[in-house]
C-alpha positions in Angstrom: 72.5 -39.4 -67.4 70.5 -38.1 -64.5 66.8 -38.5 -65.0 64.2 -36.2 -63.4 61.0 -38.0 -62.3 57.9 -36.0 -61.5 54.4 -37.0 -60.9 51.7 -34.5 -62.0 47.9 -34.4 -61.9 46.6 -32.3 -64.7 48.5 -29.9 -66.8 52.2 -29.6 -67.2 54.7 -27.7 -69.2 58.4 -28.5 -70.1 60.6 -25.9 -71.7 64.3 -26.4 -72.7 66.1 -23.0 -72.7 68.7 -23.9 -75.4 67.8 -23.9 -79.2 70.8 -26.0 -80.2 69.6 -29.2 -78.6 67.1 -31.8 -79.8 64.1 -32.7 -77.7 62.3 -36.0 -78.3 59.0 -36.5 -76.6 57.5 -40.1 -76.1 54.1 -40.7 -74.5 53.0 -44.2 -73.1 49.6 -45.0 -71.8 49.8 -46.8 -68.4 46.1 -47.6 -68.0 42.8 -47.7 -69.9 40.7 -45.8 -67.4 38.5 -43.4 -69.4 37.8 -41.0 -66.5 41.3 -40.8 -65.1 43.9 -42.0 -67.6 47.6 -42.2 -66.7 50.4 -41.4 -68.9 54.2 -41.6 -68.8 55.7 -38.7 -70.7 59.4 -39.0 -71.4 61.5 -36.1 -72.8 65.0 -37.0 -74.1 67.3 -34.1 -74.6 70.3 -34.7 -77.0 73.1 -32.6 -78.3 75.9 -33.2 -80.8 78.5 -31.8 -78.4 78.8 -31.8 -74.6 77.1 -28.8 -73.0 75.0 -27.6 -70.0 71.4 -26.7 -70.7 68.7 -25.3 -68.4 65.3 -27.1 -68.3 62.2 -25.4 -66.8 59.2 -27.6 -66.0 55.9 -26.7 -64.3 53.2 -28.8 -62.8 50.1 -27.0 -61.5 51.5 -24.3 -59.2 55.0 -25.9 -58.7 57.8 -24.6 -61.0 61.3 -26.0 -61.1 64.4 -25.3 -63.1 67.4 -27.8 -63.4 70.7 -27.6 -65.2 71.3 -30.7 -67.3 74.9 -31.5 -68.2 75.0 -33.4 -71.5 78.3 -35.4 -71.3 79.7 -38.2 -73.3 76.3 -39.8 -73.9 75.0 -36.3 -74.7 71.4 -36.9 -73.4 69.3 -36.1 -70.5 65.8 -37.6 -69.6 62.7 -36.1 -67.9 59.9 -38.5 -67.0 56.5 -37.3 -66.0 53.6 -39.4 -64.7 50.4 -37.6 -65.6 46.8 -38.0 -64.7 44.1 -36.0 -66.5 
């Protein structure tokens, strides 16, 4: 499994370009600052069979696209550190 780590201040968007996979989103608060809270958002992509999927993610003006190969473990992870 090859995780993608990205730090983002503000809005972000993650899009998986394959309808046959399952995407699980987990959010964890990293601090209790009311003005600038920090979160770790983890997306886990799973599939019942090995395949390659495209994942597009954006943070402010930066847009990236990666190909995730779901192998024997059949999962892929994207972690974002966000600050609002």
